[in-house]
C-alpha positions as CSV (number, residue, x, y, z in Angstrom):
1,X,-26.1,88.7,41.5
2,X,-28.2,88.2,38.4
3,X,-25.6,89.8,36.2
4,X,-22.9,87.4,37.7
5,X,-25.0,84.4,36.8
6,X,-25.6,85.6,33.3
7,X,-21.8,86.1,32.8
8,X,-21.2,82.6,34.2
9,X,-23.8,81.1,31.8
10,X,-22.3,82.9,28.8
11,X,-18.8,81.7,29.7
12,X,-20.1,78.1,30.1
13,X,-21.7,78.2,26.7
14,X,-18.6,79.6,25.1
15,X,-16.6,76.7,26.6
16,X,-19.1,74.1,25.4
17,X,-19.2,75.7,21.9
18,X,-15.4,75.7,21.7
19,X,-15.3,72.0,22.7
20,X,-17.9,71.1,20.0
21,X,-15.8,72.9,17.4
22,X,-12.6,71.2,18.4
23,X,-14.4,67.8,18.6
24,X,-15.9,68.3,15.1
25,X,-12.5,69.2,13.7
26,X,-10.9,66.1,15.3
27,X,-13.7,63.8,14.0
28,X,-13.4,65.3,10.5
29,X,-9.6,64.8,10.5
30,X,-9.8,61.3,11.9
31,X,-12.5,60.5,9.3
32,X,-10.1,61.7,6.5
33,X,-7.4,59.4,7.9
34,X,-9.8,56.5,8.1
35,X,-11.0,57.1,4.6
36,X,-7.4,57.2,3.4
37,X,-6.5,54.0,5.2
38,X,-9.6,52.3,3.8
39,X,-8.7,53.4,0.3
40,X,-5.2,52.0,0.8
41,X,-6.6,48.7,2.1
42,X,-9.0,48.5,-0.9
43,X,-6.2,49.1,-3.3
44,X,-4.0,46.5,-1.6
45,X,-6.8,44.1,-1.5
46,X,-7.5,44.5,-5.2
47,X,-3.8,44.1,-6.0
48,X,-3.6,40.9,-3.9
49,X,-6.7,39.5,-5.5
50,X,-5.2,40.1,-9.0
51,X,-1.9,38.4,-8.2
52,X,-2.0,36.1,-5.2
53,X,-4.6,33.5,-6.2
54,X,-2.9,32.9,-9.5
55,X,0.5,32.2,-7.8
56,X,-1.1,30.1,-5.1
57,X,-3.0,28.1,-7.8
58,X,0.2,27.6,-9.7
59,X,2.0,26.4,-6.6
60,X,-0.8,23.9,-5.8
61,X,-0.8,22.5,-9.4
62,X,3.0,22.5,-10.0
63,X,4.5,21.8,-13.4
64,X,2.3,20.1,-16.0
65,X,2.8,16.5,-16.9
66,X,4.9,16.0,-20.0
67,X,6.6,19.4,-19.8
68,X,10.4,19.4,-19.9
69,X,11.9,19.3,-16.4
70,X,13.9,22.6,-15.8
71,X,17.6,22.0,-16.1
72,X,20.0,22.7,-13.2
73,X,23.5,22.1,-12.0
74,X,24.3,22.3,-8.3
75,X,27.2,21.3,-6.1
76,X,26.9,18.2,-4.0
77,X,28.1,17.9,-0.4
78,X,31.7,17.6,-1.6
79,X,31.4,20.6,-3.9
80,X,31.2,18.6,-7.1
81,X,28.7,19.8,-9.7
82,X,25.8,17.5,-10.5
83,X,23.3,18.2,-13.2
84,X,19.9,16.7,-14.0
85,X,21.2,16.0,-17.5
86,X,23.6,13.4,-16.1
87,X,20.6,11.2,-15.2
88,X,19.1,11.2,-18.7
89,X,17.9,7.7,-19.5
90,X,16.9,7.0,-15.9
91,X,13.7,7.8,-14.0
92,X,14.5,10.3,-11.2
93,X,12.7,11.0,-8.0
94,X,13.4,14.7,-7.5
95,X,13.1,15.6,-3.8
96,X,13.2,19.1,-2.3
97,X,14.4,18.9,1.3
98,X,15.6,21.1,4.2
99,X,17.6,20.2,7.3
100,X,15.4,22.4,9.4
101,X,12.1,20.8,8.2
102,X,10.7,18.4,10.8
103,X,8.8,16.4,8.2
104,X,11.9,16.1,6.1
105,X,13.8,14.7,9.1
106,X,11.0,12.2,9.8
107,X,11.1,10.9,6.3
108,X,14.9,10.7,6.2
109,X,15.1,6.9,7.0
110,X,12.6,6.1,4.2
111,X,14.4,8.5,1.8
112,X,17.6,6.6,2.6
113,X,15.9,3.3,1.8
114,X,14.8,4.7,-1.6
115,X,18.3,6.0,-2.3
116,X,19.6,2.4,-2.2
117,X,17.1,1.0,-4.6
118,X,18.0,0.5,-8.2
119,X,15.2,2.6,-9.5
120,X,14.2,5.4,-9.6
121,X,17.4,7.4,-9.1
122,X,17.0,9.8,-6.2
123,X,18.2,13.4,-6.3
124,X,17.8,15.5,-3.2
125,X,17.9,19.3,-3.5
126,X,18.4,20.9,-0.2
127,X,19.0,24.3,1.4
128,X,21.0,25.5,4.4
129,X,24.4,24.6,5.9
130,X,26.5,22.0,4.1
131,X,27.6,20.3,7.4
132,X,24.0,20.1,8.6
133,X,23.0,18.3,5.4
134,X,26.1,16.0,5.6
135,X,25.3,15.0,9.1
136,X,21.7,14.0,8.2
137,X,22.9,12.1,5.1
138,X,25.5,10.2,7.1
139,X,23.3,9.5,10.1
140,X,20.5,8.0,8.0
141,X,22.7,6.4,5.2
142,X,21.3,8.6,2.4
143,X,23.3,7.3,-0.5
144,X,22.0,9.5,-3.4
145,X,23.5,12.9,-4.3
146,X,22.4,15.7,-2.0
147,X,22.7,19.0,-3.9
148,X,22.7,22.5,-2.3
149,X,20.9,25.5,-3.8
150,X,21.9,29.0,-2.6
151,X,18.3,30.1,-2.0
152,X,15.3,28.8,-3.8
153,X,16.5,29.2,-7.4
154,X,15.8,25.6,-8.4
155,X,12.7,25.2,-6.3
156,X,11.2,28.3,-8.0
157,X,11.8,26.7,-11.4
158,X,9.8,23.7,-10.2
159,X,7.1,25.8,-8.5
160,X,8.0,24.3,-5.2
161,X,7.2,26.6,-2.2
162,X,7.9,24.2,0.7
163,X,9.5,21.0,1.9
164,X,9.2,18.0,1.5
165,X,7.9,18.2,-2.1
166,X,9.0,16.7,-5.4
167,X,8.3,15.0,-8.7
168,X,9.2,12.0,-10.8
169,X,11.1,12.9,-13.9
170,X,11.0,10.5,-16.8
171,X,14.0,9.0,-18.5
172,X,13.6,11.5,-21.3
173,X,13.7,14.4,-18.9
174,X,10.1,15.3,-18.6
175,X,7.7,15.8,-15.6
176,X,6.2,12.3,-15.1
177,X,4.0,12.9,-12.0
178,X,1.9,15.6,-10.4
179,X,3.7,17.5,-7.8
180,X,3.9,15.5,-4.5
181,X,3.3,17.6,-1.5
182,X,4.4,16.1,1.9
183,X,6.4,13.1,2.9
184,X,3.7,10.5,2.3
185,X,2.9,11.6,-1.2
186,X,6.5,11.9,-2.1
187,X,7.6,8.5,-0.7
188,X,4.7,6.8,-2.4
189,X,5.6,8.0,-5.9
190,X,8.0,5.1,-6.7
191,X,5.5,2.5,-5.6
192,X,2.4,4.1,-7.1
193,X,-0.2,1.8,-8.7
194,X,0.6,3.2,-12.1
195,X,4.4,3.0,-11.7
196,X,4.5,0.2,-14.3
197,X,2.3,2.0,-16.8
198,X,4.4,2.9,-19.9
199,X,5.2,6.5,-20.7
200,X,2.8,8.3,-23.0
201,X,3.8,10.4,-25.9
202,X,4.2,13.5,-23.7
203,X,6.9,11.9,-21.6
204,X,4.6,11.3,-18.7
205,X,2.7,8.3,-17.3
206,X,-0.8,7.9,-18.5
207,X,-1.9,8.3,-14.9
208,X,-0.2,8.6,-11.6
209,X,-1.7,9.8,-8.3
210,X,0.0,10.8,-5.1
211,X,-0.6,7.5,-3.4
212,X,-0.3,7.7,0.4
213,X,2.4,5.8,2.1
214,X,-0.2,3.7,4.0
215,X,-1.3,2.2,0.7
216,X,2.3,1.4,-0.5
217,X,2.9,-2.3,-1.1
218,X,6.3,-2.0,0.6
219,X,6.3,-3.4,4.1
220,X,8.1,-1.1,6.5
221,X,7.2,-2.4,10.0
222,X,9.0,-5.8,10.0
223,X,7.9,-9.4,9.5
224,X,5.5,-10.5,12.2
225,X,5.9,-13.5,14.5
226,X,5.1,-16.8,12.6
227,X,6.1,-15.4,9.2
228,X,8.5,-17.5,7.1
229,X,12.0,-15.9,7.2
230,X,13.1,-15.2,3.6
231,X,16.3,-17.0,2.6
232,X,19.2,-15.1,1.2
233,X,22.7,-15.7,-0.2
234,X,25.4,-13.2,0.6
235,X,29.2,-13.0,0.6
236,X,30.8,-12.8,4.1
237,X,33.6,-10.5,5.0
238,X,35.9,-13.4,4.3
239,X,34.4,-14.1,0.9
240,X,32.5,-17.2,1.8
241,X,28.9,-17.9,0.9
242,X,26.3,-17.2,3.6
243,X,22.7,-18.4,3.5
244,X,19.9,-18.6,6.1
245,X,19.0,-22.0,4.8
246,X,22.3,-23.5,6.0
247,X,21.1,-22.9,9.6
248,X,17.8,-24.9,9.2
249,X,17.3,-26.9,12.4
250,X,19.0,-24.3,14.6
251,X,17.8,-21.1,16.2
252,X,19.2,-18.0,14.7
253,X,19.5,-14.4,15.8
254,X,19.6,-12.4,12.6
255,X,20.9,-8.9,13.2
256,X,20.8,-6.0,10.7
257,X,23.6,-3.5,11.2
258,X,25.7,-0.8,9.6
259,X,29.2,0.5,10.5
260,X,28.0,4.2,10.5
261,X,25.0,3.5,12.8
262,X,25.7,4.8,16.3
263,X,23.3,2.4,18.1
264,X,24.9,-0.4,16.1
265,X,28.3,0.6,17.5
266,X,26.9,0.6,21.0
267,X,25.6,-2.9,20.5
268,X,28.7,-4.2,18.8
269,X,30.9,-4.9,21.9
270,X,28.0,-7.0,23.4
271,X,27.6,-9.3,20.4
272,X,30.7,-11.6,21.2
273,X,29.4,-11.9,24.8
274,X,25.9,-12.9,23.5
275,X,27.5,-15.4,21.2
276,X,29.4,-17.0,24.1
277,X,26.5,-17.0,26.4
278,X,24.0,-18.6,24.0
279,X,25.7,-21.6,22.4
280,X,22.3,-22.9,21.1
281,X,21.7,-19.6,19.3
282,X,23.5,-18.9,16.1
283,X,24.4,-15.2,15.5
284,X,24.2,-14.0,11.9
285,X,24.7,-10.4,10.9
286,X,23.5,-8.7,7.7
287,X,25.5,-5.5,7.3
288,X,25.3,-2.7,4.8
289,X,28.0,-0.2,3.9
290,X,31.5,-0.6,2.6
291,X,33.3,-4.0,3.2
292,X,36.4,-2.4,4.6
293,X,34.5,-0.4,7.2
294,X,32.7,-3.5,8.2
295,X,36.0,-5.4,8.5
296,X,37.4,-2.8,10.8
297,X,34.4,-2.9,13.0
298,X,34.5,-6.7,13.1
299,X,38.2,-6.7,14.0
300,X,37.8,-4.0,16.6
301,X,35.0,-5.9,18.5
302,X,36.2,-9.5,17.8
303,X,33.2,-10.7,15.9
304,X,33.3,-14.5,15.8
305,X,30.2,-15.0,13.8
306,X,29.4,-14.6,10.1
307,X,28.8,-11.1,8.7
308,X,27.1,-11.0,5.3
309,X,27.1,-7.9,3.2
310,X,24.0,-6.6,1.4
311,X,24.6,-4.2,-1.4
312,X,22.0,-1.7,-0.3
313,X,18.8,-2.6,1.5
314,X,17.7,-5.6,-0.5
315,X,17.6,-8.1,2.4
316,X,16.2,-5.5,4.7
317,X,13.4,-5.0,2.2
318,X,12.6,-8.7,2.2
319,X,12.3,-8.5,6.0
320,X,10.1,-5.4,5.8
321,X,12.3,-2.9,7.7
322,X,14.6,-0.1,6.6
323,X,16.5,0.6,9.9
324,X,19.4,-0.5,12.0
325,X,20.0,-2.1,14.4
326,X,17.1,-4.5,14.3
327,X,17.0,-8.3,15.0
328,X,14.8,-11.3,14.2
329,X,14.7,-14.5,16.2
330,X,14.3,-17.4,13.8
331,X,13.3,-20.8,14.9
332,X,14.5,-24.3,13.8
333,X,11.9,-24.4,11.0
334,X,12.8,-21.1,9.5
335,X,10.0,-19.0,10.9
336,X,10.1,-15.7,12.8
337,X,9.8,-16.8,16.5
338,X,9.2,-13.5,18.2
339,X,8.3,-9.9,17.4
340,X,11.1,-7.9,15.8
341,X,13.5,-6.3,18.2
342,X,14.8,-2.7,17.6
343,X,17.6,-0.8,19.2
344,X,20.2,-2.0,21.7
345,X,17.8,-2.6,24.6
346,X,15.3,-4.4,22.4
347,X,17.9,-6.8,21.0
348,X,19.5,-7.5,24.4
349,X,16.0,-8.2,25.8
350,X,15.2,-10.6,22.9
351,X,18.3,-12.7,23.5
352,X,18.0,-12.8,27.3
353,X,15.5,-15.6,27.1
354,X,17.7,-17.7,24.9
355,X,20.7,-17.9,27.2
356,X,21.2,-21.0,29.2
357,X,20.4,-20.6,32.9
358,X,23.9,-21.2,34.0
359,X,25.3,-18.6,31.6
360,X,22.8,-15.8,32.1
361,X,25.1,-14.0,34.4
362,X,27.5,-13.5,31.4
363,X,24.7,-11.8,29.4
364,X,25.4,-8.0,29.0
365,X,21.9,-7.1,30.3
């Protein structure tokens, strides 16, 4: 019996010893693997530290003021080549854009407004599908060239790693602002405090910061109730002169519209009904876009009220809003009589209170 127990103990110790040997070998092997992985991580970390911060710092800083703006030639939405050289002699707002960028889509209406101003010239460099870019440009009325790069070949030249980003380029083709990162900084460039400072010897402004949109002097939320309605003088579709002053002593519904604006097209059939149901309210439309497109729209819907044509957004700018359709109710003294109405429902609601009681059933509400 004693001999059997001794044999069992010996066997147990052999098993334990074998397990220890196997465990030691596994730990040593895993240790080697871990050491190798750690060495790889260290090498990768050292490589990243050598290269990444420099590139990130360059991306943050962008191109230096006064350096020549890299040349490029890209096709526009119709396939026609457009180069930066073509804009020599003009200040250019160079905007990097993407149709899949949410911030870009949010800034599209403001970008459209800038594209209709006389200065600076606006150039949009975008990526992606031609039709997607065309749809956005048409929907928002972006009137400047929209150029398509195949990948990021032009963005790389300008050290642009995202959208929306951009620069001002001086009339002599040099970088005239720090890189603007984000929609607010980009849209504020043309209205920066130093925008009127003359160019220095390096082709850049003496100073220009990325002024946030909230500090811009351009009103974008519409004139408030009680404000004086700015007068204007426009040519109607028939070539007559149209002013707001000629309606002094009468209440006016001033509507801002465009023939390529879908909500405007939804509102259009209702306007002759509004005109008929509110004889004490004069309807006046300020439209943008091509004269022929506006004539077709007026004929299609039977507009029997004056339609004046603004060249770009110059009258809209005076009224502090870059959008369509919007409307202002103006009283007999030439003052804004109610809060600005936006969209189809807002405009119909604004005029509902102006209809005579016996004619309200004719209102398209």
